[in-house]
KOLGU-363822 format. One record per residue (C-alpha): x, y, z; residue in one letter. Coordinates in Angstrom, 2 decimals. Layout:
<pts>
((X Y Z) 'A')
...
</pts>
This chain:
<pts>
((-4.85 30.47 63.73) 'X')
((-3.27 27.17 63.48) 'X')
((-5.55 25.55 60.87) 'X')
((-5.83 29.05 59.02) 'X')
((-2.28 28.65 58.11) 'X')
((-2.32 24.87 57.69) 'X')
((-5.12 25.92 54.48) 'X')
((-3.34 28.29 53.11) 'X')
((-0.28 26.21 53.43) 'X')
((-2.23 24.01 51.41) 'X')
((-3.83 26.16 48.77) 'X')
((-0.22 27.60 48.39) 'X')
((1.25 24.32 47.23) 'X')
((-2.29 23.43 45.35) 'X')
((-1.12 25.86 42.95) 'X')
((2.61 26.92 42.43) 'X')
((5.33 25.18 42.88) 'X')
((7.25 27.87 44.97) 'X')
((5.92 31.22 47.10) 'X')
((7.96 32.79 44.79) 'X')
((6.32 31.20 42.01) 'X')
((3.14 31.60 42.71) 'X')
((3.48 35.35 43.48) 'X')
((5.11 35.70 39.90) 'X')
((2.36 34.05 38.40) 'X')
((-0.24 35.73 39.68) 'X')
((0.80 39.05 39.36) 'X')
((1.74 38.30 35.76) 'X')
((-2.05 37.15 35.33) 'X')
((-3.56 40.03 36.53) 'X')
((-1.41 42.53 35.10) 'X')
((-2.05 40.99 31.16) 'X')
((-3.90 38.36 31.59) 'X')
((-7.50 39.66 31.68) 'X')
((-6.26 41.73 28.25) 'X')
((-7.89 40.91 24.91) 'X')
((-7.45 40.83 21.01) 'X')
((-4.19 40.57 19.88) 'X')
((-2.30 43.14 22.04) 'X')
((-3.11 40.21 24.68) 'X')
((-1.98 37.90 22.96) 'X')
((1.23 39.80 21.91) 'X')
((1.78 40.71 25.18) 'X')
((1.45 37.18 27.56) 'X')
((3.45 35.95 24.37) 'X')
((6.38 37.77 25.97) 'X')
((6.07 38.31 29.07) 'X')
((4.83 34.56 29.82) 'X')
((8.08 33.21 28.58) 'X')
((8.85 34.17 32.76) 'X')
((6.56 31.78 33.81) 'X')
((7.12 29.02 31.75) 'X')
((8.72 27.17 28.82) 'X')
((8.07 28.55 24.78) 'X')
((9.35 26.94 21.84) 'X')
((8.32 29.31 19.59) 'X')
((5.87 31.89 19.96) 'X')
((2.51 30.81 21.20) 'X')
((-1.04 32.65 21.50) 'X')
((-2.96 32.89 24.27) 'X')
((-6.06 34.42 24.52) 'X')
((-7.07 36.30 27.87) 'X')
((-9.00 34.36 30.32) 'X')
((-6.52 31.59 30.45) 'X')
((-5.43 29.87 33.94) 'X')
((-2.11 28.02 33.90) 'X')
((-0.97 26.35 37.42) 'X')
((2.02 25.11 38.41) 'X')
((3.41 26.66 34.89) 'X')
((7.00 26.37 35.10) 'X')
((5.98 22.95 34.38) 'X')
((4.03 23.49 30.97) 'X')
((5.91 23.93 27.86) 'X')
((4.25 24.99 24.71) 'X')
((5.76 24.55 21.22) 'X')
((4.88 26.92 18.18) 'X')
((1.98 27.86 16.59) 'X')
((0.38 26.36 19.84) 'X')
((-3.16 28.08 20.38) 'X')
((-4.87 28.34 23.84) 'X')
((-8.49 29.48 23.86) 'X')
((-10.54 31.68 25.84) 'X')
((-11.68 29.59 29.12) 'X')
((-9.39 27.09 28.77) 'X')
((-7.42 25.44 32.36) 'X')
((-4.16 24.07 32.48) 'X')
((-2.35 22.40 36.14) 'X')
((0.80 20.89 35.71) 'X')
((1.74 19.52 38.63) 'X')
((4.59 17.47 37.66) 'X')
((4.90 15.41 35.31) 'X')
((3.78 18.62 33.56) 'X')
((1.96 19.30 30.40) 'X')
((3.66 19.47 26.58) 'X')
((1.69 20.64 23.94) 'X')
((3.11 20.19 20.46) 'X')
((3.37 22.57 17.12) 'X')
((0.42 23.88 15.76) 'X')
((-2.33 21.89 18.35) 'X')
((-5.26 24.11 19.06) 'X')
((-6.67 23.62 22.70) 'X')
((-10.68 24.93 22.55) 'X')
((-12.87 27.24 25.30) 'X')
((-13.09 25.46 28.16) 'X')
((-11.03 22.96 28.11) 'X')
((-8.88 21.39 31.00) 'X')
((-5.70 19.80 31.56) 'X')
((-4.91 18.64 34.82) 'X')
((-2.43 16.65 35.84) 'X')
((-3.40 16.69 39.11) 'X')
((-0.26 14.45 40.60) 'X')
((0.11 14.80 44.85) 'X')
((0.60 11.37 45.23) 'X')
((4.30 11.19 43.03) 'X')
((2.72 9.16 40.86) 'X')
((5.60 8.01 38.57) 'X')
((3.95 8.36 35.57) 'X')
((1.79 11.68 35.98) 'X')
((2.00 14.38 32.89) 'X')
((0.34 14.66 29.22) 'X')
((2.00 15.31 26.53) 'X')
((-0.17 16.20 23.31) 'X')
((1.33 16.13 19.63) 'X')
((1.47 18.42 16.67) 'X')
((-1.20 19.87 14.91) 'X')
((-3.54 17.92 17.54) 'X')
((-6.88 19.18 17.80) 'X')
((-8.62 19.29 21.97) 'X')
((-12.11 20.85 21.61) 'X')
((-14.54 22.39 23.58) 'X')
((-15.13 21.64 27.33) 'X')
((-12.57 18.28 27.19) 'X')
((-11.34 17.09 29.91) 'X')
((-7.82 14.93 29.99) 'X')
((-6.79 14.19 33.72) 'X')
((-3.18 13.12 33.30) 'X')
((-2.29 11.08 37.24) 'X')
((-1.57 8.01 35.01) 'X')
((-0.30 9.93 31.97) 'X')
((-1.29 10.88 28.87) 'X')
((0.50 10.67 25.71) 'X')
((-1.67 11.86 22.45) 'X')
((-0.39 12.12 18.97) 'X')
((-0.24 13.79 15.94) 'X')
((-3.39 14.89 14.39) 'X')
((-5.50 14.07 16.75) 'X')
((-9.05 15.77 17.18) 'X')
((-10.71 15.05 20.34) 'X')
((-14.49 16.50 19.86) 'X')
((-16.24 18.69 22.10) 'X')
((-16.95 17.06 25.46) 'X')
((-14.61 14.21 25.59) 'X')
((-13.18 12.96 28.66) 'X')
((-9.42 11.51 28.56) 'X')
((-9.52 10.14 32.19) 'X')
((-6.33 8.66 33.80) 'X')
((-7.55 7.57 37.29) 'X')
((-9.58 5.63 38.70) 'X')
((-11.01 4.78 41.77) 'X')
((-10.48 1.33 43.31) 'X')
((-13.92 0.43 45.20) 'X')
((-13.49 -3.90 45.87) 'X')
((-13.35 -3.23 50.15) 'X')
((-17.33 -3.03 51.18) 'X')
((-16.04 -2.33 54.99) 'X')
((-14.17 0.96 53.90) 'X')
((-14.86 4.14 51.76) 'X')
((-13.54 4.26 48.18) 'X')
((-11.47 7.31 49.17) 'X')
((-9.70 5.22 51.48) 'X')
((-8.83 2.72 48.96) 'X')
((-6.48 4.84 46.61) 'X')
((-6.62 4.69 43.73) 'X')
((-5.05 3.14 40.24) 'X')
((-3.02 4.76 37.32) 'X')
((-2.27 3.08 34.50) 'X')
((-2.84 5.57 31.61) 'X')
((-4.07 6.13 28.13) 'X')
((-2.17 6.18 24.94) 'X')
((-4.03 8.03 22.38) 'X')
((-1.74 7.20 18.81) 'X')
((-1.59 9.33 15.26) 'X')
((-4.77 10.02 13.51) 'X')
((-7.46 9.70 16.07) 'X')
((-10.73 11.39 16.09) 'X')
((-12.89 10.77 19.32) 'X')
((-16.76 11.61 18.85) 'X')
((-18.47 14.49 20.67) 'X')
((-19.13 13.30 24.50) 'X')
((-16.70 10.03 24.01) 'X')
((-14.38 8.68 27.37) 'X')
((-11.79 6.62 27.43) 'X')
((-10.81 4.94 30.72) 'X')
((-8.39 4.69 32.19) 'X')
((-5.62 1.93 31.07) 'X')
((-6.70 2.24 27.53) 'X')
((-4.89 2.67 24.16) 'X')
((-6.66 3.72 21.22) 'X')
((-4.34 2.00 17.78) 'X')
((-3.50 4.31 15.17) 'X')
((-6.51 6.06 12.70) 'X')
((-9.29 4.90 14.68) 'X')
((-12.04 6.79 15.36) 'X')
((-14.68 6.79 19.17) 'X')
((-18.11 7.33 18.16) 'X')
((-19.49 10.16 19.45) 'X')
((-20.59 9.25 23.68) 'X')
((-18.65 6.14 23.64) 'X')
((-17.72 4.88 26.63) 'X')
((-13.62 2.94 25.73) 'X')
((-12.65 0.62 28.53) 'X')
((-10.65 -1.97 26.66) 'X')
((-8.01 -1.37 23.85) 'X')
((-9.39 0.04 20.03) 'X')
((-7.45 -1.86 17.41) 'X')
((-5.59 0.62 14.62) 'X')
((-8.02 1.31 12.06) 'X')
((-10.97 0.30 13.38) 'X')
((-14.37 2.40 14.59) 'X')
((-15.69 2.17 17.83) 'X')
((-18.68 3.15 19.91) 'X')
((-21.77 1.97 22.24) 'X')
((-21.27 1.67 25.93) 'X')
((-19.20 -0.35 26.72) 'X')
((-17.05 0.58 22.62) 'X')
((-17.69 -2.37 20.92) 'X')
((-16.35 -3.01 17.03) 'X')
((-19.13 -1.28 14.29) 'X')
((-16.81 -1.88 11.36) 'X')
((-13.24 -1.40 9.73) 'X')
((-11.66 1.08 7.72) 'X')
((-9.90 -1.00 4.89) 'X')
((-9.44 1.67 2.55) 'X')
((-12.15 1.07 0.56) 'X')
((-14.25 4.75 -0.81) 'X')
((-17.70 4.80 -0.91) 'X')
((-20.15 6.38 -2.76) 'X')
((-21.13 10.18 -2.02) 'X')
((-24.39 11.66 -2.55) 'X')
((-22.80 15.22 -0.48) 'X')
((-19.88 17.04 -0.87) 'X')
((-16.51 16.47 0.97) 'X')
((-14.89 19.61 1.80) 'X')
((-10.84 19.72 2.65) 'X')
((-8.51 21.96 4.76) 'X')
</pts>
């Protein structure tokens, strides 16, 4: 019985900031979290203000999972697509105006070690692609007009594994944080590792594993990622059309 009680308490502590919050959040998910179409979006836009912070109207599709919702801030025009998952235990998740989080993306702070810089902050007019994973234990700061393609991973945490006499799970973690400046494009399947800064206007090629800082207005690719070229402002001649938003 004691073991069961301890397991229940552990589960609840990973879901919400208090028992009362857990009951309120789960009740709202049960009542309106499943409702599809614009009707559900409208209801959630009104009722979810009871559990999270909305600075203006945000659109939340059905099937979105939220944990520690009181630490989530959505600004005007944010769109959370179906099956996205935001787990925001302190220091929270903040998503800027007109940013889109696409189907299946995971934004996960998961700070149960009292890490001082944990959290995820995303700027304006950005796009988090389908099935992206952002882990914010060390803190992730993403600027304005940043696009991540599908299956991108931004992982601000790393395991220590130097001691051969102990399992790595007993050696702790590092959590230095990740910064992605404005106007960055991350290609499909790119991985940004802990401690990295990606400079303004940079492009990370599909499948790249970035282990070192990326200079502004450069293109990097490969495993580990290396400089491919600098974006020097030269406009190439193209034999195919370019489509603008």
